[in-house]
N, C-alpha and C positions, 0 to 999 in steps of 0.2 A: 505494500500498500503505500510505504513512504516512498519507492523509488518510482512507483508510476505518476504519485502528487511533484517529485522532484525533475519531474521529466519531463510532468507537462508546466512547468514554471521556465526549467529552461526551453519550452517549446516557443511559450509566451517569449520570453526577451529575444528569440531569435527574429519571432516575428515582429516586434517590436523595432528592434535593429536594424532590418530591413528594410521595414517601411522607410525609416529617418534613410538608409545610406540610397536607398535610390530613389527617394525624393525629390535628394539635395544631385544627385549625382544625372539621371538621366529624365528629372524636368523639360517637359518638350524634347523628348528626345524618345528613340525607339529603342526598349529594351534590350538587352542581349539575351538570347536563348537560355541560358545558366538565370540568369534575372526572371523569366517567366515559370519558372519551376515552381511547383507547391514546395513548402519549407519541409512536408516532410520530407519528400522524397532527394532531399540535398545529400550530396558525397561532401567526401573530408574533399575536393579540390572548391567544391560551391561555397562549404562553410571558408574555407580559406577567403575567398576571393571575399566573399561579404566584411571580413576580419580588416582585409586589408584596404575594405574601401570607408571603413567605421573609420582607422584611424587615418584615413587620408582626408578625410571631414573634418579631424578634431582641429582646434585653433590651438597652434603652438603656444609653448610655455614662454614667457618672459628669460629671456636670460636669465639673473637673479636666479632662477626658480630651477631651472634645471643643475642635474647633477654638476661637482663642479670639472668634471671630462668633460664632460660635453658642452660646459658652459664655451663663447668663445674669446681666443686669446686677448689682452687689451690691446688696443691701436696705440702705440707708443709717436708723438711725434718728433721726429728728431732735431735736437735743435743743437748746431755745430758747437753755444755757449756753453752746452753741456759737458762734453768732451774732456775737459777737465773736472767733471765731479762725476763720478762710477757710480758714487752712494745713489746719486739724484737720479742715474738712470736705471740702478735696482732697484729701488722702492719703486716706480713708473711699470718696469714688469713687471712686479708683485702686484698691481694693485687686481683688488677682485678674486684672489686667492689664497687659499687657507696658507698660516706661516707661523711659527713656535716661535719663541724667545727663551735662553735662558736665563733666571734672575737668581741671582747670590748677595746673598745679605752678607752681613761682616759675622767676623767669626763669634766678636763676643756677647750676640745677642744671643740671647737664650730662645727654644724650639718654636716654645712657644707666643714668644715676640716676633720672632719670623715669623706667622702662618699669621700672625695683627696688622702687623704691619705691611705684607705682603696686600694683604685684604683690601687693606686702606689703599692701597696703590692704585689699585683695582678699580674701588671705585670714584676715586678721584682721574681712571682714564675715562672712566662710562661717563662721569659728568663733563667731560670735557670731547663729548659724542668719541670717544672711544674707546666700542667693546673689545673686552678680550674675557678669554675663559683661562681660568687659573689653578692649578693642580701644584701642590708641593711632591716633590720627587723625593725629598730629602727634610731633614732637622730644617736647614737655612738654606733649600736652596726650592726654587718654582719654575713650571711653566708657565706661561701666557702665551697664550693659542689666538692667534688675529684670524677673523675671520676675512680682514681685508686687508692683506698679506701691506700695502702703500702705510696704513696706519704704525705698523710695526715701529718704525724709523722717530716718530711723532710720538710715540712711545716712550723712547731709549731716552730723545732726549728731557722728557721728565723726568726719567727713571734718574738717570745719572745725577741729576740736582739735589738726589733725595741725600742726606749727612748718612740714613742705617742702608745705602747702598752698598756691598764690596764690587759690584759689578754685575755688567749682564753678556750676554753671546746673541750674538743676529747674525745669519748668515757665514758663519765659521771667523767672523767678527769681533776680538773681545774689545766691549765698554768700561772702563771701570769709572767707577763713582768721581765725581770731582773730589769728594773727603775722604780717598783713599793718598797712599804718599803716588802708588803710582798714578794716579790722577791729577793729583798737583803738577806732579811733570809732564803729563801729558796736556794740561794747558795750559799751564804756565802759571800755577797760582802758587808757583815757591816763593818765599819773600829771599831776598837777601839782606843779612844784618849787616850793617855801616859802619865802619870800624871805628870807635869813639878816637877823638882826635887827640891829641897832645896836650891842650890846652885844657881841654876838657876834664883830663886823666888829673893834669894840675893841681882845677881845683878841687878835686876828691882826695886830695891825696893831703 
């Protein structure tokens, strides 16, 4: 009884689909021989044609709703002025594609504080319209996953300014936090101490 019920529902569905497909495709035209058959007389080849016809009439999905591997690659408008800025070209090439960044907090932070601070950073990015999923992969290390890879570089610029950041890694390049010894050297933040003048020393004596 159940099998008969399922068969009847399937038959109704096929009739409905075929009527829609034929109505769109053959409106004002002579139907081919296979389309004139009774639905109960369809063979596998006829059903395959019907399915193809139905898929052909469906409206295509927008690019942002397609699976990532089916999305068209972003168009890069080549600007000769960017030839000396490979990072900007890399950023453009990752637009619309998933990209992940490794984020490491300073060693002196506890695991609980690391969890808390990376969550705060994620919220700050979100408030600036940068969407990133966060996954803790170690006591003081997290992965930030960006659906739009181009946003990862904006996130990097924000993160390196944070007091608690040790380093972040993006596309095999390491960026040190500005408040680390390596970062101070990389960003030119070291302060050179001026030697005291002799007159100043005499006054102290």
